[in-house]
C-alpha positions as CSV (number, residue, x, y, z in Angstrom):
1,M,-86.1,-60.4,-93.8
2,T,-87.0,-61.7,-97.3
3,T,-87.8,-58.2,-98.5
4,R,-84.4,-56.9,-97.3
5,R,-82.6,-59.8,-98.9
6,N,-84.3,-59.1,-102.2
7,F,-83.4,-55.5,-101.9
8,L,-79.8,-56.4,-101.4
9,K,-79.6,-58.7,-104.4
10,G,-81.7,-56.6,-106.8
11,A,-80.8,-53.0,-106.0
12,T,-77.9,-52.9,-108.5
13,A,-80.4,-53.1,-111.3
14,T,-81.4,-49.5,-110.8
15,G,-79.3,-46.4,-111.0
16,I,-75.5,-46.2,-110.9
17,S,-75.1,-48.0,-107.6
18,F,-71.6,-48.0,-106.2
19,C,-71.7,-48.1,-102.6
20,G,-74.6,-46.5,-97.9
21,C,-78.4,-45.3,-94.9
22,G,-83.2,-44.9,-94.9
23,I,-85.6,-47.7,-94.9
24,S,-87.7,-46.9,-98.0
25,D,-87.9,-44.4,-100.8
26,A,-90.2,-42.4,-98.7
27,A,-87.4,-41.9,-96.2
28,R,-85.0,-40.5,-98.7
29,V,-83.5,-37.1,-97.8
30,Q,-84.5,-34.8,-100.7
31,P,-81.7,-32.5,-101.6
32,G,-82.4,-28.7,-101.5
33,P,-81.0,-26.0,-103.7
34,P,-77.2,-26.0,-104.3
35,R,-75.3,-24.1,-101.6
36,L,-71.8,-24.2,-103.1
37,P,-69.4,-22.5,-103.2
38,V,-68.6,-21.7,-99.6
39,K,-66.6,-18.6,-98.8
40,V,-65.0,-17.4,-95.6
41,G,-64.0,-13.7,-95.6
42,G,-64.7,-13.6,-99.3
43,K,-62.3,-16.5,-100.1
44,R,-63.4,-19.8,-101.6
45,V,-63.2,-22.8,-99.2
46,I,-63.3,-26.4,-100.4
47,T,-65.5,-28.1,-97.8
48,I,-64.5,-31.7,-96.9
49,D,-66.7,-34.1,-95.0
50,A,-64.5,-36.7,-93.4
51,H,-67.3,-38.8,-92.1
52,A,-69.6,-40.1,-94.8
53,H,-70.7,-43.6,-95.7
54,C,-71.4,-46.1,-98.4
55,Y,-72.0,-49.8,-99.0
56,F,-71.5,-52.2,-101.9
57,H,-74.1,-54.9,-102.7
58,E,-71.4,-57.4,-103.8
59,A,-69.6,-57.2,-100.5
60,I,-72.7,-57.5,-98.4
61,N,-73.9,-60.5,-100.3
62,L,-70.6,-62.3,-99.4
63,M,-71.9,-62.3,-95.8
64,G,-74.2,-65.1,-96.8
65,D,-77.0,-65.7,-94.2
66,E,-75.7,-62.8,-92.2
67,A,-76.3,-60.3,-95.1
68,D,-79.7,-59.3,-93.6
69,K,-78.0,-58.0,-90.5
70,V,-75.6,-55.6,-92.1
71,L,-77.8,-52.7,-92.9
72,P,-78.7,-50.5,-89.9
73,P,-82.4,-49.8,-89.1
74,V,-82.2,-46.1,-89.8
75,K,-83.2,-43.5,-92.3
76,G,-80.8,-43.2,-95.3
77,V,-80.1,-46.9,-96.0
78,P,-80.9,-46.9,-99.7
79,E,-78.6,-43.8,-100.2
80,H,-75.6,-45.8,-99.0
81,F,-75.7,-47.5,-102.4
82,I,-74.4,-44.4,-104.2
83,A,-76.2,-43.2,-107.3
84,I,-73.6,-40.6,-108.2
85,E,-75.8,-37.8,-109.4
86,Q,-78.2,-38.1,-106.5
87,R,-75.3,-38.2,-104.0
88,L,-73.8,-35.1,-105.6
89,K,-77.1,-33.2,-105.4
90,E,-77.3,-34.1,-101.7
91,M,-73.7,-32.9,-101.1
92,D,-74.4,-29.7,-103.0
93,S,-77.4,-29.0,-100.8
94,M,-75.3,-29.6,-97.7
95,A,-72.6,-27.3,-99.0
96,I,-70.1,-30.2,-99.2
97,D,-67.5,-30.2,-102.0
98,M,-66.0,-33.6,-101.1
99,E,-66.8,-36.6,-99.0
100,V,-64.2,-39.0,-97.7
101,L,-66.2,-42.3,-97.7
102,S,-65.9,-45.1,-95.3
103,I,-67.6,-48.5,-94.6
104,N,-68.3,-49.5,-91.0
105,P,-66.8,-52.9,-90.4
106,F,-69.3,-55.8,-90.6
107,W,-66.8,-58.5,-91.4
108,Y,-64.6,-58.8,-88.3
109,G,-66.3,-62.1,-87.3
110,K,-65.8,-63.8,-90.7
111,D,-63.1,-66.3,-91.7
112,R,-59.9,-65.1,-93.4
113,D,-61.0,-65.9,-97.0
114,T,-64.4,-64.3,-96.6
115,A,-63.1,-61.2,-94.9
116,A,-60.4,-60.9,-97.6
117,A,-63.0,-61.2,-100.4
118,I,-65.2,-58.5,-98.8
119,V,-62.3,-56.1,-98.3
120,K,-61.0,-56.7,-101.9
121,V,-64.4,-55.8,-103.4
122,Q,-64.9,-52.8,-101.2
123,N,-61.5,-51.3,-101.8
124,E,-61.6,-51.9,-105.5
125,R,-65.0,-50.3,-105.8
126,L,-64.1,-47.4,-103.5
127,A,-61.0,-46.8,-105.7
128,E,-63.2,-47.0,-108.8
129,L,-65.8,-44.5,-107.4
130,C,-63.1,-42.0,-106.3
131,G,-61.4,-42.3,-109.6
132,S,-64.6,-41.4,-111.4
133,R,-65.0,-38.1,-109.5
134,P,-61.7,-37.3,-107.8
135,D,-62.9,-33.8,-107.2
136,R,-65.8,-35.0,-105.1
137,F,-64.8,-38.3,-103.5
138,A,-62.0,-39.7,-101.5
139,A,-62.1,-42.8,-99.3
140,F,-60.9,-44.9,-96.4
141,A,-59.9,-48.5,-97.2
142,S,-61.5,-51.4,-95.4
143,L,-59.2,-53.8,-93.5
144,S,-59.5,-57.4,-92.2
145,L,-58.2,-56.4,-88.8
146,Q,-59.0,-59.7,-87.2
147,F,-56.0,-60.9,-89.3
148,P,-53.4,-58.2,-88.8
149,D,-50.9,-59.7,-91.3
150,L,-53.6,-59.5,-94.0
151,A,-54.6,-56.0,-92.9
152,V,-51.0,-54.8,-93.4
153,Q,-51.0,-56.1,-97.0
154,Q,-54.5,-54.6,-97.6
155,L,-53.4,-51.2,-96.3
156,E,-50.3,-51.1,-98.4
157,I,-52.2,-51.9,-101.6
158,A,-54.9,-49.4,-100.7
159,L,-52.5,-46.5,-100.4
160,K,-49.9,-47.4,-102.9
161,K,-52.0,-48.8,-105.7
162,Q,-55.6,-47.8,-105.2
163,G,-55.2,-44.2,-104.1
164,L,-57.2,-44.5,-100.9
165,R,-56.3,-42.2,-98.0
166,G,-56.3,-44.4,-94.9
167,A,-58.5,-47.0,-93.3
168,A,-61.8,-47.1,-91.5
169,I,-61.7,-49.3,-88.4
170,G,-64.1,-50.2,-85.6
171,G,-63.7,-49.4,-81.9
172,S,-62.2,-52.8,-81.2
173,V,-61.9,-56.2,-82.9
174,L,-63.7,-59.2,-81.4
175,G,-63.3,-57.8,-77.9
176,M,-59.6,-56.9,-78.4
177,D,-58.6,-53.3,-78.0
178,F,-56.3,-51.6,-80.5
179,S,-53.6,-51.1,-77.8
180,D,-53.0,-54.9,-77.9
181,D,-49.6,-55.9,-79.3
182,T,-51.5,-58.0,-81.9
183,F,-52.3,-54.8,-83.9
184,H,-48.9,-53.1,-83.7
185,P,-47.8,-54.3,-87.2
186,V,-50.9,-52.5,-88.6
187,W,-50.2,-49.3,-86.8
188,A,-46.6,-49.5,-87.8
189,K,-47.5,-49.8,-91.4
190,A,-50.1,-47.0,-91.1
191,E,-47.4,-44.7,-89.6
192,E,-45.0,-45.6,-92.3
193,L,-47.5,-44.9,-95.1
194,G,-48.9,-41.7,-93.4
195,A,-52.4,-43.4,-93.5
196,V,-55.2,-41.9,-91.5
197,L,-57.0,-44.4,-89.3
198,F,-60.7,-43.4,-88.9
199,I,-62.2,-44.9,-85.7
200,H,-65.9,-45.4,-86.2
201,P,-67.5,-47.3,-83.2
202,Q,-70.0,-50.1,-83.4
203,S,-71.7,-49.6,-80.0
204,T,-70.3,-51.2,-76.9
205,P,-71.4,-54.8,-77.2
206,Q,-70.6,-55.7,-73.5
207,L,-73.4,-53.3,-72.4
208,A,-76.1,-54.5,-74.8
209,S,-78.5,-55.5,-72.0
210,R,-78.3,-52.1,-70.4
211,F,-78.9,-50.3,-73.7
212,K,-82.3,-51.9,-74.1
213,G,-85.3,-49.6,-74.0
214,N,-86.3,-46.3,-75.5
215,G,-83.9,-44.0,-77.2
216,W,-81.7,-46.3,-79.3
217,L,-79.1,-46.2,-76.5
218,S,-76.9,-48.7,-78.2
219,N,-76.0,-45.9,-80.7
220,T,-76.8,-42.8,-78.8
221,I,-74.7,-43.7,-75.8
222,G,-72.9,-46.9,-77.0
223,N,-71.1,-45.4,-80.0
224,P,-69.5,-42.4,-78.3
225,L,-68.6,-44.6,-75.3
226,D,-66.9,-47.2,-77.6
227,T,-64.8,-44.5,-79.2
228,T,-63.9,-43.1,-75.8
229,I,-62.7,-46.5,-74.6
230,A,-60.7,-47.1,-77.7
231,L,-58.9,-43.7,-77.4
232,Q,-58.3,-44.2,-73.7
233,H,-56.5,-47.5,-74.3
234,L,-54.4,-46.0,-77.0
235,I,-53.3,-43.2,-74.6
236,F,-52.9,-45.1,-71.3
237,E,-51.3,-48.3,-72.8
238,G,-48.6,-46.1,-74.4
239,T,-49.6,-47.0,-78.0
240,L,-49.5,-43.3,-79.1
241,D,-46.0,-43.0,-77.6
242,R,-44.9,-46.1,-79.5
243,F,-46.4,-44.7,-82.8
244,P,-46.1,-40.9,-82.3
245,S,-46.7,-40.1,-85.9
246,L,-49.9,-42.2,-86.2
247,K,-52.8,-40.2,-87.6
248,V,-56.0,-41.1,-85.7
249,L,-59.4,-39.5,-86.5
250,A,-62.2,-40.2,-84.1
251,A,-65.9,-40.1,-85.1
252,H,-68.6,-38.2,-83.3
253,G,-66.3,-35.6,-81.8
254,G,-64.2,-38.4,-80.3
255,G,-67.0,-39.5,-78.0
256,Y,-66.9,-38.3,-74.4
257,L,-63.1,-37.9,-74.1
258,G,-63.1,-34.2,-75.0
259,S,-65.6,-33.4,-72.3
260,Y,-63.7,-34.9,-69.4
261,A,-60.2,-35.4,-70.5
262,A,-58.7,-33.6,-67.4
263,R,-59.9,-36.4,-65.2
264,D,-57.4,-38.7,-66.9
265,D,-54.5,-36.6,-65.6
266,H,-55.5,-37.4,-62.0
267,A,-56.2,-41.2,-62.3
268,C,-52.8,-42.7,-61.7
269,F,-52.1,-40.3,-58.8
270,V,-55.3,-41.1,-57.1
271,S,-55.1,-44.8,-57.6
272,P,-51.6,-45.9,-58.6
273,Q,-52.5,-49.5,-57.8
274,N,-54.8,-49.4,-60.9
275,C,-52.0,-48.2,-63.2
276,N,-49.1,-50.1,-64.7
277,S,-45.9,-48.7,-63.3
278,N,-44.0,-50.1,-66.3
279,I,-45.9,-47.8,-68.6
280,V,-44.5,-44.3,-68.3
281,L,-46.3,-41.9,-70.6
282,K,-44.3,-39.1,-72.3
283,K,-47.1,-36.6,-71.7
284,T,-50.0,-36.1,-69.4
285,P,-52.9,-38.1,-70.7
286,S,-55.0,-35.1,-71.7
287,E,-52.2,-33.8,-73.9
288,Y,-52.6,-36.7,-76.3
289,L,-55.8,-35.2,-77.5
290,N,-53.8,-32.5,-79.3
291,Q,-52.2,-35.1,-81.6
292,L,-55.5,-36.8,-82.4
293,Y,-58.2,-35.6,-84.9
294,F,-61.9,-35.3,-84.3
295,D,-64.9,-34.8,-86.5
296,A,-67.2,-31.8,-85.7
297,M,-70.3,-34.0,-85.1
298,V,-71.2,-32.4,-81.8
299,F,-74.4,-30.7,-83.0
300,T,-74.3,-27.2,-81.4
301,P,-72.0,-24.2,-81.6
302,E,-71.3,-24.6,-77.8
303,G,-70.3,-28.2,-78.4
304,L,-68.0,-27.2,-81.2
305,R,-66.6,-24.3,-79.1
306,H,-65.8,-26.7,-76.3
307,L,-64.2,-29.3,-78.6
308,V,-62.0,-26.7,-80.2
309,A,-61.0,-25.3,-76.8
310,Q,-60.0,-28.8,-75.6
311,V,-58.2,-30.2,-78.7
312,G,-57.4,-27.2,-80.9
313,A,-59.0,-26.0,-84.1
314,S,-56.2,-27.7,-86.1
315,Q,-57.5,-31.1,-85.0
316,V,-61.1,-30.8,-86.0
317,V,-62.6,-31.7,-89.4
318,L,-66.2,-31.7,-90.8
319,G,-68.2,-34.8,-90.3
320,T,-71.9,-35.6,-91.1
321,D,-72.5,-39.4,-91.1
322,H,-74.2,-38.8,-94.4
323,P,-76.4,-40.3,-95.7
324,I,-77.7,-41.0,-92.2
325,P,-79.4,-37.7,-91.4
326,W,-77.6,-36.9,-88.2
327,E,-76.0,-33.6,-89.3
328,Q,-77.6,-32.1,-92.4
329,H,-76.2,-28.6,-92.0
330,P,-72.5,-29.0,-91.1
331,V,-71.3,-25.8,-92.6
332,D,-74.0,-23.7,-90.9
333,H,-72.9,-25.4,-87.7
334,V,-69.4,-24.0,-88.1
335,F,-70.4,-20.5,-89.1
336,A,-72.7,-20.3,-86.1
337,T,-69.8,-20.9,-83.8
338,T,-69.0,-17.2,-83.3
339,T,-66.0,-17.9,-81.1
340,L,-64.1,-19.2,-84.1
341,T,-61.9,-16.9,-86.2
342,D,-62.2,-17.0,-90.0
343,R,-58.9,-18.8,-90.1
344,Q,-60.2,-21.5,-87.7
345,K,-63.5,-21.8,-89.7
346,T,-61.5,-22.3,-92.9
347,A,-59.4,-25.0,-91.2
348,I,-62.4,-26.9,-89.9
349,L,-64.4,-26.6,-93.1
350,G,-61.7,-28.2,-95.2
351,G,-58.2,-27.0,-94.6
352,N,-57.4,-29.5,-91.9
353,A,-58.8,-32.4,-93.8
354,A,-57.0,-31.4,-97.0
355,R,-53.7,-31.5,-95.2
356,L,-54.5,-34.6,-93.2
357,F,-55.5,-36.6,-96.3
358,G,-53.1,-34.9,-98.8
359,L,-56.0,-33.4,-100.8
360,K,-56.1,-30.2,-102.8
361,E,-57.3,-27.1,-101.0
362,A,-59.2,-24.2,-102.6
C-alpha cells in the first residue's frame, strides 16, 4: 500500500499529468503506428470514443486514508494520469480522433465538503485538459450525487461555464437507484441543459460474496448487471416517462438489457402482483431502449449486429474503456460488422456521438 500511496503523491512530478488504468511501466500499452484518418466510402469520418477514462492526483489525494483503494487492480492505471502526447499517440494507434473522458465515481461515500472538493478539482482539470486540445478531448463532469442539490449546481456550472458535455454517474448511489425521487432534481436539470448522463457501473456490491473466485466476476458479470438493473428501474418506475428528453448513455453495451429486453414486455402480464398498478408506462418496456444510447463495447461483430438490431444504429456510439485494454481495435470492430451499411458505420464511428454531445463532425 505504501508503494501505491507514494505513486499517487509523486507521479505529478513526471510528464504532463492531467488525469486514468496498468500496474507498472511494463504494463503500459505501447502505441502502434498512426491509423488516422478513418474513411467510410472514401469520406473522412471523425471517430469519437465516448467511453474513455482519466484520474487526477489532486482529487484522489483528497480521499485521505481511502486514496489507496481508488485505483483499480488492472492494466493501464498509470495511463489514466494523462501525459498528453502519450495519450494522443495511443489514440492515433487506435484510430480515435477524440475521446470523451470520464471519471468513475469513487467519492459517493464521502461527506459533503470532501465530495464537493473532489468534484471541483476534477471538473476544473477536465475543462483545462479539454480546453488545451478541444479537437481531441471532451469530457463528462463529475457530480456529488449523494447530495442532489449540490449535484444540480455542479452540473449547471459544468455545462454553462466549463464546457463539459454531461456527467458520468455510477449505477446507483449508496444503495439508492436513480429512479428514486431524491434524484429527480438532477435529472430535471440534465434534461433542461441537454446534458448526457453516462452510466458507468461499479459492480453490484450486494452480490460481492458470490463474485468471489476466479474470473474477476465482480467486473465481468457485476458491471454489466449493475447497468442492467439501473436501466430497468429507470424504465419500470416511469423515470424515462417523467423525463422524456433525458439523454442516457449506458456503458458496456448497456449490460444485458439489449440481449433479453423482450422479456420485460411480458413481466407485468405474467405477474401483475409484482408490478405497481399506479405506474402506467407510455410504451412497452422494450421500446425505451430506442431512446437510450449504448456504447459498442460488445467485442464481436455478432454482438454489435445484435445490439444494433435491438436498439437501432442511431443509438450506438464507440466505446473502448481506454486506457484499460478492453477494446483496443474499436474501429476495426465496426468495419468487421458486415451487416452495417456505410451510413450506419459512419454514425457509430462518430456521427451519433457528435450529435449527442454537440461536437463537430468531419
